[in-house]
Residue, then its C-alpha position, 0 to 999 in steps of 0.5 A: x894941696x888942699x888943706x884937711x880943716x880950714x876956719x877963717x873968721x868963723x863965728x858962732x853965738x847962742x843968744x849972748x853965749x859966743x861960742x866960736x868968735x873969729x876963728x882962724x885955723x889950719x889943719x893939716x892930716x894927722x893926729x889932732x887933739x882939740x883942748x880947752x876948759x868946758x864951755x870954751x867951744x869945742x863941740x861947737x866946732x866938731x858941729x860946724x864941721x860936720x854942718x849939724x851947727x851953722x855958723x853965723x860968719x866966716x868960712x869953714x871947709x873940709x878937705x878943701x870944701x866949703x860945708x855950707x855948700x853940701x853938709x851931706x856929702x862931707x859928713x858921707x866923708x867924716x865918722x863922728x861919735x859925739x859925747x855921751x849915751x848916743x845909743x839906740x838901746x833897743x838895737x843889737x850893736x849890728x843892726x846900729x852899725x849898719x844903720x849907721x853905715x846906711x846913712x853915710x851912704x853905703x848900700x845896705x848889704x855892703x853897709x852890714x858886711x862893714x859893721x861885722x868888720x869893725x865890730x870886730x875890730x873894736x872888740x865886740x864881736x861875740x857881743x854884736x848880736x846883743x841889744x845896746x841896753x845891755x852893754x856896760x859903758x865900756x861897750x857902749x862907748x866901743x859900739x860909738x866907735x864902731x860907726x863912726x868908723x862903719x863909712x870908711x871916713x877920711x876924718x873921725x871926729x871923737x867926742x871925749x871917747x875915753x869919758x866914764x871908762x875904767x882904767x884898762x878900758x880907756x888904755x885900750x880905747x887910746x890904743x885903738x885911736x893910735x890904731x886906726x890912722x895907722x890901719x887906714x890913713x884916717x885923720x883923727x879929730x880928739x876933743x877931750x878933757x883929759x890931757x894925757x890922753x892927747x899927749x899920748x895920741x896926738x902930733x897936732x893940738x888946737x888949745x880953745x877958750x870962750x871961742x878963741x884959738x890959743x894955739x895951734x900947731x904940733x904937739x913937740x914944741x909944748x911937750x919939749x923940755x928945754x935945755x938948761x931949766x930946772x925944777x928947783x924947790x927949797x925949804x921955806x918960803x922960795x921967795x930969797x933963792x928966786x932972789x938970789x937966782x935972778x941976781x945970778x942971771x938965771x931967768x926964773x918963773x913961780x909954778x906955786x911952791x916950786x921955782x922954774x929955772x934957766x940958768x945962763x949959757x953953759x951953766x948947769x945945775x951945779x950953778x943952782x946949788x952954788x948959788x943956793x949954797x952962796x946965800x944960804x938957802x937948802x934946796x930940797x929938790x932939783x931936776x931937770x924941767x920935764x914938760x908936760x901937756x897939762x903944764x903947757x895947757x894951763x900956761x895957755x890959758x893962763x897967759x891968755x886971761x881965760x882960765 
């Protein structure tokens, strides 16, 4: 069975800027989060998958087919929601979405019929005859999502889809991102700097920095807390408590003023308290360590020296 996406030794430079650096990547169908700091190469990767940016070296395959051989055929099966205010303000939402359908290869009558359907689906049914220039930021985001969906794509590329939205609009957009794969079977590649959005919607994650892939795989290992690991904060300088815990066979990592403590096998939180009491250290906070994607992301970047 072909992978959804395969990159082998893919590099892309813009002058002296290395946007993608010998990237190797294999992704299966599903909901995939693409993470990285500004300038990591995320947008370049999306445009490379679409064939809109020609890579310098390596092989890019989508749906098992090499993008360079027939980028138009590949693009007909991909929906793309670009970052920014990429709408045509003089067009109505219906005209804009139907035009995108025609560009994906649909006959005009089918494109218009599909445009009506997807505009209702994203919550713009009553506004579909209004010009995009009169839309709010949230409505424009929905229109951009509609034009990405109108061609019934097998892969949806979303570049910062919740950017600029208020909390309610953001939550509604995330619900759509969750619903689309369930309803249509379409895979989603979500590029964003908002890590909780990925944590809520995705089952796979790519971490990209300086054009290199630092992590690619399932989300679960990054956010599943390890048994026997605790978050500890003490009164004053934690270095004394850290030393005592390490002498007591604990594995300790420091995150700011917080200690992440893995106790010996078979022990629990009382072990941490016992060590603290014996050493004269006052514990102010002790709880099971809850991993978050943000914590895992920052640790991955830090370990790679790519921050």
